[in-house]
C-alpha positions in Angstrom: 16.0 -44.7 7.6 16.7 -45.4 11.6 15.3 -42.0 12.5 12.5 -42.8 10.5 11.9 -46.4 12.0 12.5 -45.2 15.7 9.6 -42.8 15.3 7.4 -45.7 13.8 8.9 -47.7 17.2 7.3 -44.8 19.1 4.1 -44.8 17.8 4.0 -42.8 15.2 1.8 -43.9 12.4 2.9 -41.6 9.1 6.4 -42.8 10.1 5.7 -46.4 10.2 3.7 -45.9 7.1 6.8 -44.2 5.6 9.2 -46.6 6.7 7.3 -49.7 5.3 7.3 -47.5 1.5 10.5 -47.3 1.9 10.7 -50.9 2.1 8.5 -52.3 -0.3 10.6 -51.6 -3.4 13.8 -53.4 -1.9 11.1 -56.4 -1.2 9.5 -56.5 -4.4 12.5 -56.4 -6.4 13.7 -59.5 -4.9 10.6 -61.4 -4.8 9.9 -60.9 -8.2 13.3 -62.0 -9.0 12.9 -65.2 -7.0 9.3 -66.0 -7.7 9.0 -64.7 -11.4 5.6 -63.6 -10.9 4.1 -60.1 -10.4 1.1 -61.5 -8.7 3.6 -64.0 -6.1 6.4 -61.1 -5.6 3.3 -58.6 -4.5 1.9 -61.4 -2.3 5.3 -62.0 -0.7 6.6 -58.1 -0.4 2.9 -57.8 1.6 3.6 -60.8 3.8 6.8 -59.2 4.8 5.3 -55.6 4.9 2.7 -57.3 7.8 5.6 -58.4 9.3 7.4 -55.1 10.3 3.8 -53.6 10.6 2.8 -56.4 13.1 6.5 -56.6 14.6 7.8 -53.0 14.7 8.2 -53.0 18.3 10.2 -56.3 18.3 12.5 -55.2 15.8 15.8 -54.3 17.4 17.4 -51.1 16.0 20.8 -52.4 16.1 19.8 -54.9 13.7 18.8 -51.9 11.4 22.0 -49.7 12.1 24.8 -52.8 11.5 23.3 -54.5 8.5 20.3 -53.1 7.4 20.2 -54.8 3.9 20.8 -58.2 5.3 17.9 -57.4 7.5 15.8 -56.4 4.6 16.5 -59.7 2.6 16.3 -62.1 5.2 12.9 -60.5 5.7 11.8 -61.0 2.1 13.6 -64.4 1.6 11.7 -66.0 4.7 8.2 -64.2 3.2 9.2 -65.9 -0.2 10.0 -69.1 1.7 6.5 -69.0 3.4 4.8 -68.3 0.2 6.4 -71.0 -1.7 5.3 -73.4 0.9 1.9 -72.1 0.7 2.1 -72.7 -2.9 3.5 -76.1 -2.9 0.4 -77.4 -1.7 -1.6 -76.0 -5.0 -1.5 -78.6 -7.7 -1.5 -76.9 -11.4 -3.4 -77.7 -14.1 -1.0 -76.4 -16.6 2.1 -78.4 -18.2 5.2 -77.4 -16.6 8.5 -77.5 -18.2 10.9 -79.7 -16.4 14.8 -79.3 -15.9 15.6 -82.0 -18.6 13.6 -80.0 -21.5 14.3 -76.8 -20.5 16.5 -75.3 -23.3 15.2 -77.6 -26.1 11.5 -76.5 -25.9 12.4 -72.9 -25.9 11.3 -71.6 -29.1 14.5 -70.6 -31.6 13.9 -66.7 -31.4 14.2 -66.4 -27.4 16.3 -64.2 -26.5 19.5 -65.7 -24.3 18.1 -62.9 -21.2 15.1 -64.8 -21.4 16.5 -68.4 -21.5 18.3 -67.6 -18.5 15.8 -65.9 -16.8 13.5 -69.2 -17.2 17.0 -71.7 -16.1 17.4 -69.5 -12.9 13.9 -69.5 -12.0 13.6 -73.5 -13.0 16.5 -73.8 -10.1 15.6 -75.8 -6.6 14.8 -72.4 -4.4 17.4 -72.1 -1.9 20.3 -72.1 -5.2 18.0 -69.6 -6.6 17.6 -67.6 -3.9 21.4 -67.4 -3.5 22.1 -66.4 -6.9 19.4 -63.6 -6.5 21.2 -62.3 -3.2 24.3 -62.3 -5.0 23.7 -61.5 -7.9 21.1 -59.0 -8.1 21.2 -57.6 -4.9 25.0 -57.6 -4.8 25.0 -59.6 -1.3 28.5 -61.0 -0.2 28.8 -64.5 0.7 29.3 -63.8 4.3 25.6 -61.6 4.0 23.9 -64.2 2.2 24.8 -67.1 4.7 23.6 -64.6 7.3 20.2 -63.8 5.1 19.5 -67.5 4.8 21.0 -69.0 8.3 23.4 -71.4 6.4 27.2 -71.9 6.5 29.4 -69.5 4.2 30.9 -73.0 3.0 27.4 -74.0 2.1 26.6 -71.1 0.2 29.7 -71.9 -2.2 29.2 -74.9 -2.5 25.1 -74.2 -3.6 26.2 -71.3 -5.9 28.7 -73.4 -7.4 26.2 -75.7 -8.4 23.7 -73.8 -9.7 26.3 -72.2 -11.9 27.5 -75.4 -12.9 23.5 -76.6 -13.6 22.7 -73.2 -15.4 26.2 -73.9 -17.7 24.7 -77.5 -18.1 21.2 -76.3 -19.0 22.3 -73.3 -21.1 25.3 -75.3 -23.1 23.8 -74.6 -26.4 24.6 -71.0 -26.6 28.3 -72.3 -25.4 28.5 -74.4 -28.5 28.3 -71.8 -31.2 24.7 -70.7 -30.6 23.3 -67.4 -30.8 25.3 -66.2 -27.9 28.8 -67.4 -26.6 28.2 -67.6 -23.2 30.2 -68.5 -20.1 29.5 -68.4 -16.4 32.6 -66.4 -15.0 33.2 -67.1 -11.2 33.8 -64.2 -9.1 
């Protein structure tokens, strides 16, 4: 991967294309878990890839060698933040579930996994990103802090609060619903 990137920095268009193609799946996966919409995930992925394409000469090889996964996640998380800011200016004409009635409005036959995904998506942006980076991308607390540019303590607090909020929203499952469920500390 590093050799491919170095060739891309040297001006080889095919290497740049291959490098971006390699990043595309990772970018899309994170973006999809964060945005929960295929089109938004594709937009964020494209935004991140355009950045790589336009700034290939500015990117330090040492960033890739030391912490490639962290570097990749920083790019896509920033693209998702940017996309979210752009989209927040658009007013939706569709009714939206509020956090307070999230679980109550879901039909009885919706699976627990669907309820969990919906609840995660309803979290505020930063805690949602932290959950995705921790449990989907398997980054450490320190790596998440680096990706988001916040302190390790802040990551821990926000992760705790996000898990606590999910636990509260999904309490019906804990109280003898179809699934017995509890958020486990890790």
